[in-house]
N, C-alpha and C positions, 0 to 999 in steps of 0.2 A: 632372738627376735625382740625388737624394741617395743616396749609397752607404752612409751610416752613419745609424743611428737614435740620437739623443741622449736620454738620460734625465735629468730634472731633479728635484731635491728641491723639492716644492711649498711647503715651509716657508721655504726660503731662496733659491730660484732657482738654486742652485749645480748644476753638472753632476755627476751621480752616476757616469755611465759611458756607454759606447757599445757598440752591436752592429752588425754588418753587416746591411744591408737585403738581403733575398732577392730577386734579380732575378725578375720575373714569368715570364720565359721558362724559368727553371729549375724552376718548380713542377711541370709535368707529369713531369719526370725524377725529382723527389723522390717523387712519388706512385708512379711506376713502380717505384722501388727499394723502396718500402713494400710494393707488391704482391708483389714477388719474395721479400721477407723474410717476408711473412705466411704463405706456404704452409707452411713448416716450423713456424712458431709455432702456426698453427691446428691442426696435426696433433697437437700435444701434448695430453695430458689436462688438464682444468681444475686437477687437483691438481699436475701438473708445472708449470703456469704459476704457480700460487700459490707453490710452493717457490722458483721463480726470482725472483719479485718480493719475497718476504718480507724478505730482508736489507736492502732499500732503506729500510725503516722505521727500523732502527737507525742507518743512515747519516744520515737526515734529522734524527733526534733529536740525534745527535752534532754536526751542523752547524747546529743550530737558532739558536744565538746569532748566528753569522755571517750566515746567510741571512735571519734575521728582521730584522737590522739593515739589510741591503740593502732588504728589503721596506719598512721604515719610512722609509728615506731616499727611496725611489722614490714611495711612495704617501702617506705622511704620517701614518698612524695611530700612536698611542702605541707606544713600543718594546715594552712588555710584551705588547701585543696582536700585534705583528709576530712576536716570538719565539714567542709562544703559538700562533700559527697554524701555524708550522713544526713545533713540538713536537706539536701535536694531530694533524696529518696523519701524522707518523711514529709516534707512540706508539700510535695507534689502528689502524695498518695491519693488524696480525694479525687483529683482530676483523673489520675490513672484508673482508679476503681470505677469511676463513672464511664470512662471510655470503654473499659472492659465489660461493664454491665450492658452497654449499648451493643457492643460487638457480639456478645454471647446470648443476647435475648432472641427468642424465636422470631423468625421472619416469615411473613405470609406471602404466598404466591398463588395465583389462580388464573385459570382460563375459563372458557365457556362451560366446561364440563367438570373440571377437577379443582378442588381446593387442597393446597399443600402447605405444610409448615416445615421450614427448615429449623431444626432444633439442634442444640449444641450440647452434647452430653459428655461426661468425663470418660477418659480412657481407662482409668483405674489408678495406678501408681506411676508417678513421674520420677525418674532419676535425673536430678539436676547436678551437673558436673561443671564447676566454674573456676576461672583463673584467678591469678593473684594481682593483676595490674589494676583492676577496679574491684576490690574484694568485697565491697558492699553493693555497688550498682549491678554487677553481674548476677549475683544471687537474686537480687531484687527483681530484675527483669525476667528471670526464669520462674521464680516462685509465685509472683503475683498473678500472671495469666494462668499458670497451672492450677493454683488454688481456686481462682475465680471460676474456672471451668469445672470445678468439682473433683479434681484429682487430689489424692494425697501425694506428698512429696518427700523423697529422701534426698537430702543435699550432701554432696561430697565436694567441699571446697578445696582449693589448692592447699597442699601440705606446707606451702611457704607462708601462707597467711591464715592459719586456722583460728587464731584468737578472735579476730574481728568478726568472722563469720559465725563463730560460736555466740558472741554477744548479740548479733543480729537475730539469730534463731531463738535465743532465750527470751528476748523481748517479744518476738512474734508469737511464740508458743503460749504466752499469757492470754491470748485472745482466741485461741483455737482449741477444739477438742483434743484430748490426749492422742498422740501418735499421728495426727493429720500432717504434721511436719516433724521430721526427725533429721538428725545430722550424724554423719559418720566421718571419721578422720583417718587419714593414712595417705599412702602414695598411690602409684599406679596399680598396685596389687588390689587395693580396696576399690579403686575405680573399675578395674576389670571385673571384679566380683559383683559389683553393683549392676554393671551393664548385663552380665550374664544371669542375674537374678530374675525373679518373676515380676518384672516391670513392663509396662505397656508403652511408655513414652520415654525417650531419652533426649534431654535438652543439654547440649554441650557447647561451651565456648572455649576455644583453645587452639592448639597447633593443627596444621593440616595433617601431619603424620598421625597424631592421636585421633583425629576425626576419621581418617581412613580406617584405622583399627576398629573404632566404635561401629562404623557403618558395616564393616565386614562381619562383626560379631552379631549386630542387630539383624542383619540379613538372614541369619539362620532361622529366626522365628518371625521374620518380617515385622519387627517392632518399629513403631513410628519413631522417627528421629528428626531433630531440629539441630543443625550444626552451623555455628558461626566460627569460621576458621581464619587462617592467617591472611595477611595482606602485604602488598608491596606497592603502596599507593603512589601514583604519579601526579605531578603538578605540571601543567603546560602553561608557559608564559608567552603569550603572543606579542608581536612587535608593537601593538598599539595599547598594551596594558598600562595601567597605573603602576609603575614599577615600585614605588614606595609601598603601596598597599600589597602588591604581590610579594615583595621581600618580607614585609611584616608577617604576612600569613605563612610564608615558607618557614621562617624562623620559629614562629609560635607553634605551628603544627608539626614541625619536624622534631622539636625538642621538648614539648610539654610532657610531663611525666617521664622525663629522661628518655623520650622516644619509645617508651614502653606502652604503646597504644596501637590497637589493631589498624586504625585509620591514620596513623602518622604518615606524613609525607616522607617517603624514602628516596624518591627519584624526581628530579626536576629536569624538564626539557625547555630550554629557553631559546628563542629565535636570535640568530647571530647579530642582527641589527641592534639589539638592546642588551646583549649578553654582558658586555663590560660593565655597564652601569648597574645592572641587576646584581651581578656578582659582588660588586663593591658594596652595595647596600646590604646584601646578605652578610658579608664579612663584618661590616660595622655593627649590625644588630646582634650578630652572634657573639662578638667580642664583649658586648655590654651585659651579657647574661651573667648572673651570679650563681655559682655552683656551691652547694653546701648541704649539710644535714637538713632534713625536713623540719626539724625543730628550731633551726637557726633563723632568726628574724631576717627577712629579706631574701632568703634563699629561693631561687626560681627553679633550679635543676637539682634534683636529688640524686641518689646513687642508683646503680643497677641493683636488681633484687638480690643478687648473690654473685659469688666469684665465677660461677659457671657462665652466667649471662655476660658478665664483664669480659671474660676471656673470649667468648664467641664474638662479641662486638670488636674487640681489639684485633682479633685475628683477621676479620674482614678489612679493617683499616690498614693493617700491615700488608696484607696481600694486595690491596689496591695500590698502595704506594710502591710496592715492589714491581707491579705491572705497569707503572708509569703515571699513576694519578698524582695530582698536586694537592697539597694541603693548603686550603685557603684560610681556614680557621681551625683552631684546636689541634687534633691529631694524635692524641694519646691519653694515657691514664693520668689521673691526679694521684690521689692516695686511696688505698682500700678499694672499695667498689665504685669509686667515682671515675667518670670519663668526661673529659672536656667536650663540650658540644663541638662537633667536627663537620666541616664542610669540605668536600672534595671536588675538584674539577679535573678535566681531562680523563673522565671515566668512560668506560665502554661496557657493553652488555656481556663481554667476556669475563668481567669481574663479578665476584659473588656479591659485592656491595650494591650492584645494580640488578641482580637477578634473583638473589635469595633473601628471604626475610631477615632483616637486621634486628629489629626490636631494641633499638638503642639510639643514643643521641648523635646520629650520623645521617647526612644526606649527601647524595652525589648530584652534581649539576653537569648536564650534557648539552652541548650546543647543537641546534638543528637549523636547517636552512629554510624550512617551509612548514606550513600547517600539516601537510601530508606526512612529512618525515616525523613530525612530533607525534602524530596519531599512530603511525606504525611502531615507533619506539615505545610509546605508552602501552600499546596492546601486546607487546612482545613479552608476555609473562603468563604463567599458569594461574596467577591470582587475578581477582577482579572484585575487590571489596569497594573501595572508594576511589575517587579521583577529583581533581579540581582543574578548572581552566580560568585563567585571568586574561581578559581582553577588553578593549574599549568598545568595539563594535559588538553589541550583544548578540545580534543575529549570527555573525561570524563565530563568536564564541560558542553559541548554542549548536551550530552545525558541527563544530569540533567535538563538543561534549556528547552529542548523540551518536558519534561513531566510536566512542570509547567503550570497551567491553568491561565495564564496571557496573555493579548493582546500584551505586549512588554516585552522582556527579554534581559538584557545586560549581556555579559560575560566579567568579569573583567572591567566593566564600568556601567554607568547608563543605563536606559532602552531605551533612545531615539535612533532612527535609523539614517541611513545615509540620506543625503539630498534627498528629494522626498519620504521618508517613511511616511506612515500614522501614525496618533496618534489614537490608537485604544485600547479599553478596552474589556475584556471578562467578562463573567458572569454578575453580577449586577453592574459592573463599567462602562458599556457603552451600548448604543443602537444606532446603526449606528456609524459612526466615521468621522473624518475630516483629512485634510492635505493629501499630496500625490495625485497622479493622480486620484485614485478612490475616495478618500475622498473629493476632490474638486467637483467631479461630483455629490455628494449627495446633493449639493446645487442647482442642476438643474434637470429639467424634461428631462429624456432621451427619445428621440423620434426616431423611425426607419422609414425612408422615403425610399420607394423602388419602382423600376420600372423594367420592362422587358428590357433586352438588345435589 
């Protein structure tokens, strides 16, 4: 049994560092300590918890260059994005905590006879299991609402990016009572043990398969779960769209973070009338991207997280080519874990690249003859996280958007909503949701306390 977890730079293969693997036998004790610490933490007011956490934001901003560099070396994304992820979480913490304070404060309801208060109490201990693609943001968006609701948290970050999560927790723990936040390290075995431990809430972001396993295990004790799962996001380009803007979005959203984003555009449906011009614009913009290590100046596209993910992506590209797809741009491996940003045309839903999650720098473009055909094709998926529609007639574009079975749909933009909007998936892309007023409240037990007037 390995007692240390090694972290490797996916761009170079060099070891970045090591952390100790948490023995599975220790996890029940860790959770028991979390329960003991949670009692006093949960008795604080939401304002007191906010005031305790708030200084963490300034610490994270001050350490953003150091921590962001660790992030880039562990995960591979360009260094400005790694540092930016740390700065974003820290600089926005005050607004985040204020939004959480408002969402989790008691709400008064009354009629002629009864006065009620909706109060938002802690569940107890939250197990947060987070992925490697945004190894600061994902823990951040799980821990902040869980803590503000009065829960203690045990975090199990991805075994592929343990170092940056460890640094995050070290900074945060300076501002919290002992054992209110703890971190465990390991692989799926540690994750399963944490899910099976005496936790009351499980907040997970990751693959659909892992989410299904967590939901099945949690169902034995009816534990609360919040699952953000995979996606296969479509983009529809209508025949009256601004093609340059649509192509710019397609390339940016398909290839940022080397396509390792849950809401990456992986499927494009473009109407025949404008397909030739749109495809040429996408080809030109893709060819201009610079691929290289995240620490290399000017690099826009980093590597796959590891060889396993690289091989998965290349297998989809090769299978699509064998089935008749045409490579418009890219089309194969560079060196090591790098893959050229790849655009495929002549694709169909019989190909895995158009039906299964890729999570890499690949997008397929399929031509359609009408709005109706585009909607049908976009909805032909078990996933439903995000989607986008580009069109000149906004009423028409919105009619198309409203018929898409996705939790979030952007018109002439990405799928993210205005400040205060939830992050929500439909179908098999989500179970529960987070962010926004109602999303924050899913980290708390809603209780109705009533009395006669």
